[in-house]
PAMARNU-168260 format. One line per field, with one value per residue (C-alpha): residue number from 1; x, y, z. Coordinates in steps of 0.1 Angstrom, whole numbers. Layout:
k	(NUM|...)
x	(X|...)
y	(Y|...)
z	(Z|...)
% end
This chain:
k	(1|2|3|4|5|6|7|8|9|10|11|12|13|14|15|16|17|18|19|20|21|22|23|24|25|26|27|28|29|30|31|32|33|34|35|36|37|38|39|40|41|42|43|44|45|46|47|48|49|50|51|52|53|54|55|56|57|58|59|60|61|62|63|64|65|66|67|68|69|70|71|72|73|74|75|76|77|78|79|80|81|82|83|84|85|86|87|88|89|90|91|92|93|94|95|96|97|98|99|100|101|102)
x	(196|224|247|252|275|272|234|215|187|159|139|102|83|49|20|7|20|17|33|4|-18|6|6|-33|-34|-8|-22|-57|-45|-26|-55|-78|-57|-43|-50|-52|-27|-1|-8|-4|28|43|33|46|79|84|90|122|134|129|146|174|183|172|177|214|221|205|220|254|246|229|193|168|145|127|144|117|113|98|67|63|70|44|18|26|17|-16|-23|-13|-39|-66|-56|-57|-91|-104|-90|-101|-135|-148|-131|-136|-173|-177|-155|-140|-102|-88|-65|-57|-22|-14)
y	(67|44|23|-12|-36|-17|-14|18|15|40|44|35|67|53|57|24|-5|-43|-45|-25|-55|-77|-54|-54|-92|-100|-74|-88|-123|-112|-89|-120|-144|-121|-90|-61|-40|-68|-74|-37|-34|-63|-48|-13|-27|-45|-12|-2|-38|-39|-6|-5|-42|-64|-40|-32|-69|-81|-53|-67|-99|-80|-86|-57|-57|-29|1|25|61|74|83|47|33|56|46|9|16|31|-1|-21|-2|-9|-46|-51|-34|-57|-88|-77|-63|-79|-113|-121|-111|-134|-164|-176|-178|-214|-204|-172|-160|-134)
z	(-56|-46|-67|-55|-74|-107|-104|-97|-71|-69|-38|-40|-34|-44|-19|-31|-51|-53|-19|-4|-11|8|38|39|35|62|86|81|89|120|131|127|148|175|195|171|190|189|152|145|165|146|112|121|135|102|84|103|103|65|58|83|87|58|30|38|44|12|-8|1|-18|-47|-38|-42|-12|7|-8|2|9|41|22|10|45|61|35|42|78|67|48|79|100|73|72|110|111|84|103|138|130|97|95|132|129|99|108|140|137|138|167|186|194|221)
% end
């Protein structure tokens, strides 16, 4: 728990929340249009960027963003893996991507 500009912030310890759906969706999209290993690397690298760079910067201007516990970050990575697998194996089998990156 941290106090930022007279507001108390609690870390998100949930294993899943509404953001989990966002992780699955974006990871599916990236897994569909690019190499699955590159897509997974991007999604996994998002977690430290979110927690160690964006959260402290945005907290300075009083914006709540990405205030997650290690447990929540690790579960987000699990949802990323699921999403990339959906994109790479299910979406690509059903529909050809409109373009392919990397």
